C-alpha positions in Angstrom: 192.0 157.0 128.5 193.5 154.0 130.2 197.1 153.5 129.3 197.7 149.8 128.4 199.9 147.9 130.9 202.2 146.6 128.2 202.7 150.1 126.9 203.3 151.5 130.4 206.0 148.9 130.9 207.4 149.6 127.5 207.3 153.4 128.1 208.9 153.1 131.5 211.7 151.1 130.2 212.2 153.5 127.4 212.2 156.5 129.7 214.7 154.9 132.0 216.9 154.1 129.1 217.0 157.6 127.7 217.4 159.8 130.8 221.2 159.7 130.5 222.4 160.4 126.9 226.2 160.0 127.3 228.9 159.0 124.8 229.6 155.9 127.0 226.9 154.1 125.1 229.4 153.5 122.2 232.0 152.0 124.6 229.2 149.8 126.1 228.2 148.6 122.7 231.9 147.7 121.9 232.1 145.8 125.2 228.8 144.0 124.4 230.0 143.0 121.0 233.0 141.2 122.6 230.9 139.6 125.4 227.7 138.8 123.4 226.9 136.6 120.5 224.3 137.6 117.9 220.9 136.5 119.0 220.4 134.7 115.7 221.7 134.1 112.2 220.1 136.0 109.4 220.2 134.4 106.0 222.2 136.3 103.4 224.1 138.4 106.0 227.3 138.1 107.9 227.0 139.6 111.4 230.2 141.4 112.5 229.7 143.4 115.7 227.2 144.9 118.1 226.5 148.6 117.5 224.2 149.1 120.6 221.7 147.7 123.0 218.4 149.0 124.4 215.5 148.0 126.4 213.9 145.9 123.5 217.0 144.4 121.9 220.3 145.0 120.1 221.5 146.5 116.9 224.3 144.7 115.0 226.5 145.6 112.1 226.3 143.1 109.2 227.5 142.7 105.6 225.0 141.7 102.9 226.6 138.7 101.1 225.1 139.4 97.7 226.3 143.0 97.5 228.9 143.4 100.2 227.0 146.4 101.5 227.1 147.1 105.2 223.7 147.1 106.9 222.4 147.4 110.5 220.2 144.6 111.9 217.9 145.4 114.8 216.8 142.3 116.8 213.7 142.6 119.0 214.6 140.2 121.8 211.7 139.2 124.2 212.6 141.0 127.4 210.4 142.3 130.2 207.0 141.7 128.7 207.8 143.2 125.2 204.8 144.5 123.3 205.2 142.7 120.0 203.1 145.4 118.4 206.2 147.7 118.8 208.1 146.0 116.0 205.1 146.1 113.8 204.5 149.8 114.4 208.1 150.8 113.7 208.4 148.6 110.6 205.0 150.0 109.4 206.3 153.6 109.7 209.6 152.8 107.9 207.8 151.0 105.1 205.6 154.0 104.6 208.6 156.3 104.5 210.6 154.0 102.3 210.8 156.4 99.4 212.0 159.3 101.5 215.8 159.6 101.3 216.1 161.6 104.5 214.7 158.6 106.5 216.8 155.6 107.3 215.9 153.0 104.6 214.2 149.7 105.5 215.9 146.7 103.6 214.3 143.6 105.0 212.1 142.3 107.8 212.1 139.0 109.6 208.6 138.8 111.0 208.6 135.1 111.8 212.2 134.8 113.0 213.2 134.2 116.6 213.8 136.9 117.7 212.1 139.1 115.0 214.3 141.6 113.3 214.5 144.1 110.5 217.4 145.2 108.3 218.1 148.8 107.6 220.9 150.7 105.9 224.0 151.4 107.9 225.3 155.0 108.3 229.0 154.9 109.3 229.1 158.5 110.3 227.1 157.6 113.4 224.6 159.8 115.2 224.5 163.5 116.0 224.9 162.4 119.6 228.3 161.1 118.8 229.1 164.3 117.0 228.1 166.3 120.1 230.6 164.4 122.2 233.2 166.7 120.7 231.3 169.8 121.8 228.7 172.2 120.5 228.6 173.0 116.8 228.9 176.3 115.0 225.6 178.1 114.5 225.6 177.5 110.7 226.3 173.8 110.9 223.7 173.4 113.7 221.1 175.2 111.7 221.9 173.0 108.6 221.4 169.8 110.6 218.1 171.0 112.2 216.8 172.2 108.9 217.4 168.8 107.3 215.7 167.2 110.4 212.8 169.5 110.0 212.6 168.5 106.3 212.5 164.9 107.3 209.8 165.6 109.8 207.8 167.5 107.1 207.9 164.4 105.0 206.9 162.2 107.9 204.1 164.5 109.0 203.0 164.7 105.4 202.4 161.0 105.5 200.5 161.3 108.8 203.4 160.0 111.0 204.6 161.8 114.1 208.0 160.7 115.4 207.4 161.5 119.1 211.0 160.7 120.2 213.3 163.1 118.3 216.8 163.4 120.0 220.4 163.5 118.9 220.8 159.7 119.1 217.9 159.3 116.6 219.5 161.6 114.0 222.1 159.8 111.9 224.6 161.1 109.3 225.4 159.5 106.0 228.8 159.7 104.2 228.0 163.2 102.9 227.0 164.3 106.4 223.4 164.5 105.4 220.8 163.8 108.0 218.8 160.6 108.2 216.0 160.3 110.7 215.8 156.9 112.6 214.0 155.1 115.4 210.3 155.4 114.8 209.6 153.0 117.8 207.6 155.7 119.6 206.0 157.2 116.5 202.2 157.6 116.1 199.8 158.3 113.3 198.4 161.7 113.5 194.9 160.4 114.1 195.9 158.0 116.9 195.0 158.7 120.4 197.5 156.5 122.2 200.1 158.4 124.2 203.8 158.2 123.4 206.7 159.1 125.8 209.8 160.6 124.4 213.2 161.3 126.0 213.6 163.6 128.9 214.7 167.1 128.1 213.7 166.6 124.5 210.0 165.8 125.3 207.5 168.5 125.3 206.0 169.1 128.8 202.4 168.2 127.7 203.8 165.0 126.1 204.9 163.8 129.6 201.4 162.7 130.4 200.0 159.2 130.2 196.7 160.6 129.0 198.1 162.9 126.3 197.1 162.5 122.6 199.9 162.7 120.0 200.4 166.2 118.5 202.7 167.5 115.8 203.9 170.2 118.2 205.6 167.5 120.2 208.1 167.1 117.4 208.4 170.9 117.1 209.5 171.1 120.8 212.0 168.3 120.3 213.3 170.0 117.2 213.9 173.2 119.3 215.6 171.1 122.0 217.8 169.5 119.4 218.8 172.9 118.0 219.5 174.3 121.5 221.6 171.3 122.3 223.6 171.7 119.0 224.3 175.3 119.8 225.1 175.1 123.6 226.3 171.6 124.0 223.5 170.5 126.4 219.7 170.1 126.1 217.4 172.8 127.6 216.3 172.7 131.2 218.8 170.0 132.0 220.3 170.6 135.4 221.9 168.4 138.0 219.2 169.2 140.5 216.4 168.3 138.2 218.1 165.1 137.1 218.5 164.2 140.8 214.8 164.8 141.5 213.8 162.7 138.5 216.1 159.8 139.4 214.9 159.8 143.0 211.3 159.6 141.9 210.6 155.9 141.1 206.9 156.2 140.1 206.6 157.0 136.4 203.5 159.1 136.8 205.0 161.3 139.5 208.3 161.5 137.6 206.4 162.8 134.6 204.6 165.3 136.8 207.9 166.5 138.2 209.2 166.9 134.7 206.2 168.9 133.5 206.1 171.2 136.5 209.9 171.9 136.2 209.6 172.8 132.5 206.6 175.1 133.1 208.0 177.0 136.0 211.7 177.2 135.1 213.2 180.3 133.6 213.3 180.2 129.8 216.6 178.9 128.4 218.8 181.8 127.1 222.3 180.4 126.7 221.8 180.1 123.0 221.7 183.9 122.6 225.3 184.2 123.7 226.4 181.8 120.9 228.4 183.4 118.1 226.3 183.5 114.9 223.0 183.3 116.7 221.0 186.4 115.6 217.7 187.6 117.0 215.6 185.7 114.4 217.4 182.4 115.0 217.1 182.9 118.8 213.4 183.5 118.4 213.0 180.3 116.4 214.6 178.3 119.2 212.5 180.1 121.9 209.2 179.6 120.0 209.9 175.9 119.5 210.6 175.5 123.2 207.6 177.5 124.4 206.0 175.4 127.2 202.6 176.5 125.9 201.7 174.5 122.8 199.5 177.2 121.5 202.5 179.6 121.3 204.7 177.1 119.6 205.1 176.6 115.8 202.1 174.5 114.7 204.2 171.9 112.9 207.6 171.1 111.4 206.6 172.9 108.1 206.2 176.1 110.0 209.6 175.7 111.6 211.1 175.0 108.2 209.4 178.0 106.7 210.8 180.2 109.6 214.3 178.8 108.9 214.0 179.4 105.2 212.6 182.9 105.8 215.5 183.8 108.0 217.9 182.5 105.3 216.2 184.6 102.6 216.4 187.7 104.8 220.1 187.0 105.5 220.6 186.5 101.7 218.9 189.8 101.0 220.7 191.6 103.8 223.7 192.7 101.7 221.5 194.0 99.0 219.2 195.6 101.6 222.2 197.2 103.3 223.6 198.3 100.0 220.2 200.0 99.2 220.4 201.7 102.6 224.2 202.5 102.8 224.5 203.8 99.2 221.8 206.5 99.7 223.2 207.1 103.2 226.7 207.6 101.8 225.3 209.8 99.1 223.5 211.8 101.8 226.6 212.0 103.9 228.7 213.0 100.9 226.2 215.7 100.0 226.1 216.9 103.5 229.9 217.0 103.7 230.1 218.9 100.5 227.4 221.2 101.6 229.2 221.8 104.9 232.5 222.4 103.1 230.7 224.7 100.6 228.9 226.5 103.4 232.1 227.0 105.3 234.0 228.2 102.3 231.2 230.5 101.3 231.0 232.0 104.8 234.8 232.3 105.0 235.0 233.9 101.6 232.1 236.2 102.3 233.5 237.1 105.7 237.0 237.8 104.2 235.5 240.0 101.5 233.3 241.8 104.0 236.3 242.3 106.3 238.3 243.8 103.5 235.4 246.1 102.5 234.9 247.1 106.1 238.6 247.8 106.6 238.7 249.8 103.4 235.7 251.7 104.6 237.3 252.3 107.9 240.4 253.6 106.1 238.3 256.1 104.1 236.5 257.2 107.2 239.8 257.6 109.0 241.1 259.8 106.2 238.0 261.9 106.5 238.4 262.4 110.2 242.1 263.0 109.8 241.3 265.7 107.2 239.0 267.4 109.6 241.7 267.3 112.4 244.3 268.6 110.0 242.1 271.4 108.9 241.6 272.6 112.4 245.4 272.3 113.1 246.1 274.4 110.0 243.6 277.1 111.2 245.3 277.2 114.6 248.7 277.2 112.9 247.7 280.2 110.8 246.7 282.0 114.0 250.1 281.3 115.6 251.9 282.3 112.4 250.0 285.6 112.1 250.8 286.3 115.7 254.5 285.7 115.0 254.3 288.4 112.3 252.7 291.0 114.6 254.7 294.2 114.5 254.1 295.0 118.1 255.3 291.6 119.3 258.4 291.9 117.0 259.3 295.3 118.2 258.8 294.3 121.9 261.2 291.3 121.3 263.8 293.5 119.6 263.6 296.1 122.4 263.3 293.3 125.1 260.1 294.9 126.3 258.6 292.2 128.5 255.4 294.2 129.2 254.9 294.7 125.5 255.5 290.9 124.9 253.0 290.0 127.6 250.4 292.4 126.3 250.8 291.1 122.7 250.2 287.4 123.5 247.3 288.3 125.8 245.6 290.2 123.0 246.3 287.2 120.6 244.8 284.7 123.0 241.7 286.7 123.6 241.2 287.4 119.9 241.7 283.9 118.6 239.9 282.1 121.4 236.8 284.1 120.3 237.5 284.0 116.6 234.8 281.9 114.8 237.3 280.7 112.3 239.5 279.0 114.9 236.6 277.7 116.9 234.7 276.4 113.9 235.9 272.8 114.2 236.6 272.9 117.9 235.4 269.8 119.8 232.8 271.1 122.2 232.6 274.5 123.8 236.3 274.6 125.0 238.4 277.5 123.6 241.0 276.2 121.1 244.0 277.7 122.8 245.0 276.7 126.3 248.0 279.1 126.7 250.4 281.3 124.8 254.1 281.7 125.6 257.0 283.6 124.1 260.6 282.4 124.3 263.9 284.0 123.3 266.2 282.3 120.8 267.9 280.4 123.6 264.7 278.8 125.0 264.1 281.0 128.0 260.5 281.8 128.6 259.8 285.6 128.5 256.0 285.8 128.8 253.0 283.6 129.3 249.2 284.1 128.9 247.6 283.5 131.2 250.3 285.0 133.2 252.3 282.8 135.5 255.3 284.3 137.4 256.7 280.8 138.3 257.6 280.0 134.7 259.1 283.3 133.7 262.8 283.0 133.1 262.7 279.2 133.0 264.5 277.6 130.1 262.4 275.2 128.0 264.8 274.5 125.1 264.5 270.8 125.9 260.8 270.8 125.0 259.9 269.3 121.6 258.0 272.4 120.6 261.2 274.4 120.7 261.4 273.6 117.0 262.3 270.0 117.6 264.9 270.9 120.3 267.3 272.7 117.9 269.0 275.8 119.0 267.3 278.6 117.2 270.3 280.9 117.4 272.4 278.3 115.5 269.8 277.8 112.8 268.9 281.1 111.4 267.4 279.3 108.3 264.7 277.7 110.4 261.2 278.9 109.3 257.6 278.0 109.2 255.2 276.6 111.9 256.0 273.5 113.9 253.3 271.2 115.4 254.9 269.4 118.3 254.5 265.9 119.8 252.2 265.4 122.7 253.5 267.0 125.9 252.2 266.6 129.4 251.6 269.9 131.1 253.5 270.5 134.4 250.6 272.7 135.6 247.6 270.4 135.3 249.2 267.1 133.9 246.9 267.3 130.9 248.1 266.1 127.5 248.6 268.9 125.1 250.0 269.9 121.7 252.1 273.0 121.0 252.2 275.0 117.8 255.3 277.2 117.5 256.4 279.8 115.0 259.6 281.8 114.6 259.7 285.6 115.2 262.3 287.5 113.1 263.6 291.0 113.5 261.9 292.2 110.4 259.9 290.8 107.5 262.9 289.4 105.6 263.0 285.7 105.4 266.7 285.7 106.4 266.3 288.3 109.2 267.7 287.3 112.6 265.5 285.2 114.9 264.5 287.3 117.9 262.1 284.8 119.6 259.6 282.0 119.4 255.9 282.3 119.9 254.1 279.1 121.1 250.4 278.3 121.6 249.3 275.2 123.4 246.0 273.3 122.8 244.5 270.4 124.7 244.1 267.4 122.5 240.5 267.1 123.7 239.6 270.2 121.8 240.4 268.6 118.4 237.4 267.6 116.3 237.1 263.8 116.3 233.8 262.2 115.4 232.3 259.7 113.1 228.6 259.0 113.1 228.8 255.2 112.4 232.1 254.2 113.8 234.4 254.8 116.8 237.2 257.3 116.0 240.4 257.4 118.1 243.2 259.9 118.0 246.7 258.6 118.6 249.7 260.9 119.1 253.4 260.5 119.7 254.4 261.4 123.3 257.4 263.6 123.9 259.3 262.0 126.7 262.2 264.4 126.7 263.6 265.2 130.1 265.3 268.3 131.5 269.1 268.3 130.9 269.6 268.1 134.6 267.4 265.0 135.0 269.4 261.8 135.8 266.9 259.7 133.9 267.8 259.2 130.3 265.2 260.2 127.7 263.2 257.1 126.6 262.0 256.5 123.1 258.5 258.2 122.8 255.5 255.9 122.6 252.2 256.3 120.9 249.4 257.5 123.2 245.7 257.3 122.8 244.6 260.9 123.2 241.0 260.9 122.2 238.6 258.1 122.7 234.9 257.8 123.5 235.8 256.0 126.8 238.0 258.9 127.9 237.1 261.5 130.4 238.9 264.8 130.9 241.8 264.3 133.2 242.1 260.5 132.6 245.7 259.3 132.2 246.5 258.6 128.6 246.9 255.0 127.6 249.9 253.8 125.6 249.1 251.8 122.5 251.4 248.9 122.0 250.0 247.4 118.9 252.9 246.5 116.7 250.8 246.5 113.6 249.9 250.2 114.2 253.6 251.1 114.8 254.6 249.4 111.5 251.9 251.2 109.6 252.8 254.5 111.3 256.3 254.0 110.1 255.2 253.4 106.6 252.9 256.4 106.8 255.8 258.5 108.0 257.6 257.6 104.8 254.8 258.4 102.3 252.5 260.7 104.3 249.6 259.4 102.3 247.6 256.1 102.8 246.0 254.3 100.0 242.4 253.2 100.8 243.2 249.5 100.4 246.0 249.7 103.0 244.2 248.6 106.2 245.1 246.8 109.3 245.6 243.1 108.4 245.3 241.9 112.0 242.3 242.2 114.2 242.6 245.2 116.4 242.3 245.1 120.2 241.2 248.3 121.7 243.6 249.3 124.6 240.7 250.8 126.5 238.8 247.6 126.8 240.0 247.3 130.4 238.0 250.5 131.2 234.8 249.5 129.4 233.5 246.1 128.3 231.9 247.9 125.4 235.3 248.1 123.8 236.3 244.5 124.5 236.7 241.8 121.8 238.0 242.1 118.3 237.7 245.1 116.1 238.3 246.0 112.5 240.2 249.2 112.1 241.6 251.5 109.5 244.0 254.4 110.1 245.2 257.6 108.5 248.0 260.0 109.4 247.1 263.6 110.1 249.2 265.3 107.5 252.9 265.3 108.4 252.2 265.6 112.1 252.8 263.1 114.8 249.1 262.3 115.0 247.2 259.3 113.6 243.5 258.7 113.4 242.1 255.2 113.9 238.5 254.4 112.9 237.4 251.1 114.3 234.3 248.9 114.2 233.4 245.8 116.2 234.1 242.7 114.3 230.8 241.0 115.2 228.8 244.0 114.2 230.8 244.3 110.9 230.2 240.7 109.9 226.6 240.6 111.0 225.3 240.2 107.5 227.6 237.3 106.9 226.5 235.7 110.2 222.9 236.2 109.2 223.5 234.6 105.8 225.4 231.7 107.5 222.5 231.1 109.9 220.0 231.2 107.0 222.1 228.7 105.0 222.7 226.5 108.0 218.9 226.4 108.7 218.1 225.5 105.2 220.9 222.9 105.2 219.5 221.3 108.4 216.0 221.4 106.9 217.3 219.6 103.8 219.2 217.1 105.9 216.2 216.3 108.1 214.1 215.9 105.0 216.7 213.6 103.5 216.9 211.5 106.7 213.1 211.2 106.9 212.9 210.3 103.2 215.7 207.7 103.6 214.0 206.2 106.8 210.7 206.1 105.0 212.2 204.3 102.0 214.0 201.9 104.3 210.8 201.1 106.2 208.8 200.4 103.0 211.7 198.4 101.5 211.7 196.2 104.6 208.0 195.9 104.5 208.1 194.9 100.9 210.8 192.3 101.6 208.7 190.7 104.3 205.5 190.5 102.2 204.6 186.9 101.8 206.3 185.8 105.0 203.2 185.3 107.0 202.4 182.3 109.1 202.2 179.0 107.3 199.1 176.9 107.5 199.7 173.4 108.9 200.0 170.8 106.1 199.1 167.7 108.1 195.7 166.6 109.3 194.8 167.9 112.7 
C-alpha cells in the first residue's frame, strides 16, 4: 500500500515530536502562553492560557461563560501541509465515544472556524506523564491506572476504534484520579487499512512500518509499555545508545527499521521483576504484552483486562487458599508433634519399665548365684571345721608334735580334695583346696600341706585369716569358722580366700585354744555361672602389711575376682564404682537384698579395656554372699536388654512415618485439586472486537 504524502508528513512530524517525552513540555507550554496569543476567539469561552503545543496546533485553557466550567480548546493551526482529515478523524472518534466516561468528553466543535478547533473537558490533575515526573509508582497504583486504561481501550475497541498512540501523555487524570483516555489523532477503525505511527518505545515493532495495517495488538503492546514505565520509571528498550541511533537517522523509513530491529533483537526487559509488589503473574502480564511477536501477545485489551482481573481474583482468594492449606498443615504438624511426643514418652516409659524389670531380674539372678557360692563356701567351711575337731590334730597340737600336725593336715587335704561333697559345686576340675596350714595361738606357722620348709616358723598373725588379726591367746571366747578377705599368695601371686577354724585343747567350748587350722582356696574354683547373663564375683582385698613394713596399711578395695574375661593368673582389677560400694555398705548392714533394690545407675564393666565385648553400658543387679566379704554381680548389656523396646520404637516410628507421608501426599493432592478448581474458568478470552 502506498502511504499518502500528507500522512507521511503528518506521521514524520508526529514521530519527531514524541521521541523525547520530558517534563520540560509543561514549562515550554507556560512560556508559550506568555509569548503567544490565542490563534482565535471562541464564542462563549474566555481563553486564559496555553496548556501545550504540538506539530498540528496548540491546546488552551478556557472558561465557559455560561457555566463557569473550565475546558480545553485544541486549535488545529495550518502548519507544514496539515492533513485536514486529521481533525475530522479525531473528532469522529471522540463523538463516537461521547458516552464513555473513561474517555475525554467532547463538548463543542468549530468545523468552519479559522483555524478549526474542538472543545473538550479540562482535567486539572494533568497527565500520567506529569505524574511520572516524580518517579515510578507503587505496583498497586500502577496496576490500577493500567487497568482503567485497559477498560477505556475495551470500550474503544468495542466500538471498533483502535487508539494506536497510547502513551503517558495521552492518559489524563480527573479530580478523583480516575483515568481518562485522550488524543485519538492517530486512531483507526478496526477495518481500516491505513497505517498509523505511534510514539517511539510505546509503539509495537510491527507498527513501525509504513505498510502495516492497524491491529488491536498495537494497543496491547503500548499498554504493556505504559505499565512497564509506571513500574520502573522509564519505557522499555529505551537506552541512550538507541536514542542516539534514532536521532542520527534522518530518513523516516530507515529510522523505523532501526527501531523494529532493535526491539526484535534486544534482550527482553526485566527491570520490572525487581520492583516491590510485582509478583510472577503481574510480571508475566507485562512480558506478554511486550512480546515482539504479535502472535504471542494478548489478542486485545479485553484479554489484558481479563488477565489483570484474574490475578486480582487469585490474590483475593490467596488468604483463603493459604488458610485452607495452612490449617490442615498445622493440624498435621500438631498431630505429628503430639505423635512424636507420645512416641517418645511411650518409648521412655517402656524403656524405664523394662530397665526396672531387667534390673530386678538381674538382682534375683545374682541372689541365685550368690546362694550357690555360699553353699560351696559352707561345704568347705564344714570340712575345715571337722578338721579342727580331729582328735589326732588336737593331740599333736597339745603335745607340740610337728610331725603329727603335718600328717593330720596332709590327710585332710587328700581326703577333702577328693570328697564329692566338697567338689560338687567346684568350678571346673580344680581341687577345691589349694593348701592347708596350722598355726599356734600366736600366729606362727607350724605345718603346711603341701609341705614348704620356707614358711615353717614364720609368723602370719597379720593376715586377715588369723581370725580378723585378733590375738587368739587373748580371746579364748573366739569360736566358729571365719572366711577371710581376698589375699594374694606370696608363692604364686594368685588371689585366694582362706577359711580358718579354732582348735581347742578338748571338746569343751571354753577349752583353751591350742591352734588354728587354715585352708586356702583359689577364687577361681568357686562356682559362678548364669546361662543368660554375665556373672561377676567381687571380693574385698586384704591389703594388710607385715608389722615390719614401712608402708602403712591402706583401706582395702573391692576386686573383681571372677569374670568371663579373666584368665588364670591375670591380675585382679579393682572396681571403683561408687554405686557398688554404697550398695555393699547397705548390704553389710542388712545382709539381705530385696529384689527391687537394684543398681540405679548404668554399670560400666571395669574389664571393658580388656575386651570390647564388655564395653558400653550394662544393667546390673547384685547380691552379697551371706555375711562374707564377697558380692555377686549379674549384668546384662543395656542394648540387649532393651531390644524389645527398640524394636517397638522402630515399628511405631515406621508406622508414624508412613502415616506422615500419607498425610503429606493427601494434603498435596488436596492442594493441587483446590488450585485447579480455583483456576477453572480462567481460560483465554475470545477477542471481542472484529478482526
